[in-house]
VOGU-3710 file (C-alpha; in Angstrom, 3 decimals, decimal comma):
1> xxxxxxxxxx> 3,119/59,860/-262,033  6,597/58,470/-262,519  9,009/58,828/-259,743  12,812/58,900/-259,514  12,605/55,766/-257,222  10,724/53,866/-260,051  13,115/54,866/-262,602  16,236/53,916/-260,446  14,872/50,505/-259,918  14,369/50,093/-263,694
11> xxxxxxxxxx> 17,552/51,645/-264,444  19,720/49,557/-262,132  17,986/46,144/-262,729  18,706/46,491/-266,495  22,325/47,875/-265,525  23,004/45,042/-262,979  20,979/42,150/-264,695  18,607/41,230/-261,764  15,934/42,714/-259,447  18,154/41,371/-256,487
21> xxxxxxxxxx> 21,428/43,196/-257,647  19,152/46,321/-258,099  17,712/46,160/-254,649  21,300/45,506/-253,366  22,526/48,334/-255,027  19,515/50,873/-253,809  19,648/49,557/-250,400  16,090/48,224/-250,504  14,219/44,875/-251,044  13,877/42,855/-254,547
31> xxxxxxxxxx> 9,913/42,797/-253,916  10,134/46,714/-253,669  12,015/46,818/-256,899  9,629/44,648/-258,709  6,681/46,692/-257,191  8,138/50,117/-258,510  8,921/48,218/-261,938  5,215/47,289/-262,131  4,041/50,607/-261,490  5,998/51,706/-264,267
41> xxxxxxxxxx> 4,720/49,067/-266,459  1,147/49,895/-265,602  1,877/53,515/-266,128  3,182/53,176/-269,739  0,962/50,291/-270,300  3,735/48,331/-271,751  6,048/45,476/-270,525  9,333/46,935/-269,782  11,323/43,275/-269,358  11,271/39,846/-270,969
51> xxxxxxxxxx> 10,093/37,873/-267,929  10,967/34,780/-269,659  14,622/34,976/-269,252  16,334/34,191/-265,957  18,152/37,606/-266,101  16,329/41,157/-266,473  16,355/41,527/-270,209  14,435/44,675/-271,477  11,928/44,718/-274,196  12,214/47,322/-276,930
61> xxxxxxxxxx> 9,974/49,737/-274,869  12,133/49,025/-272,062  15,401/49,881/-273,807  13,892/53,239/-274,818  12,730/53,880/-271,320  16,353/52,756/-269,823  18,177/55,236/-272,199  15,838/58,140/-271,177  15,420/57,432/-267,236  19,392/57,266/-267,699
71> xxxxxxxxxx> 19,524/60,876/-268,938  16,939/62,119/-266,358  18,962/60,306/-263,401  22,342/62,014/-264,549  20,485/65,443/-264,992  19,333/65,055/-261,415  22,295/64,548/-259,919  23,967/67,108/-261,806  21,359/69,388/-260,253  22,180/68,346/-256,613
81> xxxxxxxxxx> 25,937/68,709/-257,582  25,803/72,207/-258,613  23,731/73,080/-255,674  26,120/71,269/-253,254  23,314/68,600/-252,256  25,050/65,299/-253,790  24,750/63,669/-250,334  21,146/64,015/-250,566  20,605/61,102/-252,724  23,604/59,112/-250,653
91> xxxxxxxxxx> 21,323/57,370/-247,874  23,900/54,394/-247,314  27,954/54,276/-248,421  29,847/50,979/-248,095  33,649/51,529/-247,653  35,555/48,469/-248,284  39,005/48,357/-246,427  41,988/46,127/-245,560  43,142/45,137/-242,257  45,790/47,617/-242,277
101> xxxxxxxxxx> 43,763/50,260/-242,877  41,151/48,963/-240,095  43,890/49,169/-237,643  45,197/52,478/-238,338  43,258/55,324/-239,831  40,037/53,784/-240,670  38,459/55,419/-237,624  39,536/58,951/-238,150  38,380/58,383/-241,565  34,774/57,410/-240,330
111> xxxxxxxxxx> 34,370/60,076/-237,681  35,201/62,736/-240,196  32,541/61,344/-243,082  29,759/60,941/-239,959  30,753/64,536/-239,171  30,285/65,805/-242,734  27,494/63,856/-243,883  25,581/63,125/-240,672  22,380/61,624/-242,846  24,448/58,990/-244,685
121> xxxxxxxxxx> 24,755/55,878/-243,067  28,459/54,952/-243,439  29,548/51,016/-243,474  32,781/49,806/-243,498  33,918/46,110/-244,264  36,979/44,770/-243,739  38,333/42,207/-246,064  41,102/40,890/-248,512  42,041/43,180/-251,159  41,084/41,041/-254,146
131> xxxxxxxxxx> 37,871/40,352/-252,584  37,030/43,885/-251,910  37,724/44,717/-255,559  35,387/41,966/-256,461  32,514/43,423/-254,096  33,219/46,608/-255,667  32,854/45,374/-259,420  29,754/43,638/-258,413  28,145/46,719/-256,838  28,431/45,303/-253,294
141> xxxxxxxxxx> 30,581/48,284/-251,999  30,759/51,949/-252,993  34,472/52,565/-252,857  37,487/50,522/-251,681  40,660/51,547/-250,203  43,445/48,863/-251,422  46,834/48,275/-253,134  47,079/48,369/-256,892  44,955/44,971/-257,624  41,934/46,505/-259,294
151> xxxxxxxxxx> 42,827/46,184/-262,752  39,884/45,246/-265,281  37,366/47,275/-262,975  35,654/50,256/-264,670  36,734/52,903/-261,758  38,213/55,910/-260,829  41,187/55,349/-258,721  42,644/58,448/-256,376  46,394/57,755/-255,026  47,046/57,690/-251,601
161> xxxxxxxxxx> 50,226/57,519/-249,077  52,485/54,856/-249,952  53,320/52,004/-247,265  56,814/51,100/-246,375  57,679/47,420/-245,478  60,446/46,089/-243,688  61,726/42,612/-243,503  61,508/41,341/-239,894  62,418/38,272/-237,532  62,907/37,547/-233,987
171> xxxxxxxxxx> 66,353/39,049/-233,225  68,202/35,732/-232,513  67,358/34,407/-235,843  69,362/36,104/-238,256  72,858/37,225/-236,654  74,679/39,029/-239,486  74,569/42,604/-239,393  72,711/44,867/-242,201  72,380/44,739/-245,125  71,492/40,624/-245,473
181> xxxxxxxxxx> 71,478/39,432/-248,638  67,840/38,302/-250,116  69,593/34,904/-250,662  70,081/34,572/-247,001  66,600/35,581/-245,897  65,443/33,036/-248,307  67,142/30,241/-246,291  64,165/30,913/-243,752  60,429/30,333/-244,138  58,795/33,652/-245,192
191> xxxxxxxxxx> 55,730/34,130/-243,475  52,837/35,664/-245,430  48,926/35,912/-245,649  46,836/33,620/-247,272  45,622/33,934/-250,945  44,185/37,280/-251,818  46,310/39,815/-250,292  47,174/42,719/-252,533  50,285/43,731/-250,768  51,475/39,866/-250,990
201> xxxxxxxxxx> 50,678/39,616/-254,496  52,610/42,695/-255,024  55,665/41,240/-253,056  55,357/37,587/-254,608  55,695/39,196/-258,212  58,508/41,277/-256,870  60,502/38,309/-255,531  59,850/36,379/-258,817  61,363/38,941/-260,866  64,270/38,372/-258,514
211> xxxxxxxxxx> 64,539/35,069/-259,379  64,170/34,084/-255,741  62,749/30,765/-254,968  61,483/31,093/-251,289  59,865/28,644/-248,802  56,302/30,172/-248,334  54,674/29,529/-245,045  51,097/30,931/-245,362  49,872/32,169/-241,739  46,161/33,113/-242,038
221> xxxxxxxxxx> 44,659/36,593/-243,160  45,689/38,439/-240,026  48,592/40,611/-239,978  48,367/40,649/-235,887  48,939/36,909/-236,273  51,720/37,062/-238,926  53,569/39,397/-236,558  53,003/37,114/-233,449  54,249/34,106/-235,451  57,337/36,185/-236,713
231> xxxxxxxxxx> 57,832/37,343/-232,840  58,108/33,495/-232,016  60,476/32,580/-234,557  58,758/30,628/-236,986  60,526/32,554/-239,965  60,887/35,851/-241,705  58,084/38,367/-242,758  57,640/41,666/-244,113  55,656/43,813/-242,362  54,154/47,369/-242,311
241> xxxxxxxxxx> 57,135/49,441/-240,773  55,238/52,175/-239,059  52,638/50,038/-237,626  55,010/47,492/-236,194  57,700/49,852/-235,319  56,880/49,580/-231,707  57,643/45,706/-231,779  61,169/46,696/-232,745  61,330/49,380/-229,924  60,723/46,772/-227,317
251> xxxxxxxxxx> 63,194/44,200/-228,929  60,496/41,921/-229,875  61,477/42,119/-233,445  64,492/43,138/-235,610  63,871/45,228/-238,726  66,287/43,860/-241,388  67,892/45,940/-244,118  68,419/43,950/-246,992  70,569/44,249/-250,049  67,407/44,961/-252,374
261> xxxxxxxxxx> 64,707/46,979/-250,508  61,500/45,973/-250,591  59,068/47,937/-252,939  56,760/50,334/-251,127  52,952/49,685/-251,740  50,711/52,524/-253,242  47,465/52,381/-251,708  44,676/53,983/-253,643  40,936/54,664/-252,961  38,709/53,452/-255,809
271> xxxxxxxxxx> 35,202/53,890/-256,863  33,054/52,627/-259,850  32,419/54,809/-262,856  29,058/53,686/-263,261  26,616/56,559/-262,665  26,700/56,855/-259,038  26,890/60,638/-257,831  30,576/61,173/-259,049  31,047/64,146/-256,911  30,080/62,533/-253,759
281> xxxxxxxxxx> 32,700/59,806/-254,509  35,322/62,186/-255,315  34,688/63,901/-252,000  34,772/60,732/-250,164  38,118/59,907/-252,021  39,779/63,220/-251,260  39,123/62,577/-247,492  40,719/59,534/-247,891  43,743/61,301/-249,162  43,813/63,790/-246,309
291> xxxxxxxxxx> 43,311/61,204/-243,556  45,411/58,317/-244,671  48,129/57,362/-242,293  49,798/53,851/-241,846  51,371/54,528/-238,244  50,047/52,986/-235,253  47,227/55,404/-233,765  47,181/56,383/-230,465  44,607/54,777/-228,040  41,147/55,380/-229,125
301> xxxxxxxxxx> 38,767/57,127/-226,923  35,822/55,703/-225,576  33,432/57,789/-227,459  35,288/56,368/-230,870  35,185/52,601/-230,021  33,780/50,392/-232,906  30,458/50,018/-230,974  30,216/53,617/-231,046  30,811/53,751/-234,720  28,398/51,309/-235,640
311> xxxxxx> 31,008/49,175/-237,283  29,619/45,683/-238,891  31,247/42,508/-238,099  35,072/41,799/-239,460  34,837/39,424/-242,546  38,113/37,711/-243,189
//
């Protein structure tokens, strides 16, 4: 008898190009994928993949079955969605977020997801925006929460809140009153994150459009480290306004209003449009929109600490 697990193994191995990628997508082992495909080949008495090639290339019989398998899996997902059971097919859901999201509203989101979908393993991963989008494109993540750096990916994106940035520096670094000209700010080193930050990509493009030449100082991948260097007087930075407001209130930083206000950064919940149960993804994205809040949260209760929420090790 043919099973959905066998059809999923064959479908995703062909869709993603390798048995290993299919195993990652289906949260199993490569040997399990190979076994399920072998069972299909025995049942249909025909090879489904050309094993003389390095990638998973379908045979003519395999292409025929792949099309039919896609129809059957889509029909199954529609059935579950219509009956309100789309989460039954989601055993593990991987969410990629930036550091700012992790520092602000990720704990609330994970708690809400665990309460609504207690049988699904929610796995957050923290990284830079462009790295998260690459992992989404490769099927290593199911949904990412990022600034608009996801162009070129076949995806659905749900707009979330806008994140406001402010220029900040040590209070004695710049003496003149607001508004301060951008050219004056550019006389100081501009602290920013390394490489793959989506926020920095947006601001860098904006600065180039202004025709402003700046002295960039790359301060690693941590917003907290960036703020610490700013407090120490290493230069001027643009930091999330709500999250770092307490630095201003305590007198550790000065918020600067410039002659050209910094652009606000719209975040998005992004998921692939590739046959994953779309209703479940849409529900998670809607929950992202509900909980999105870039202000500094109150102290997290002990019951909601990282250990109790099964957070993986932070990457980047």
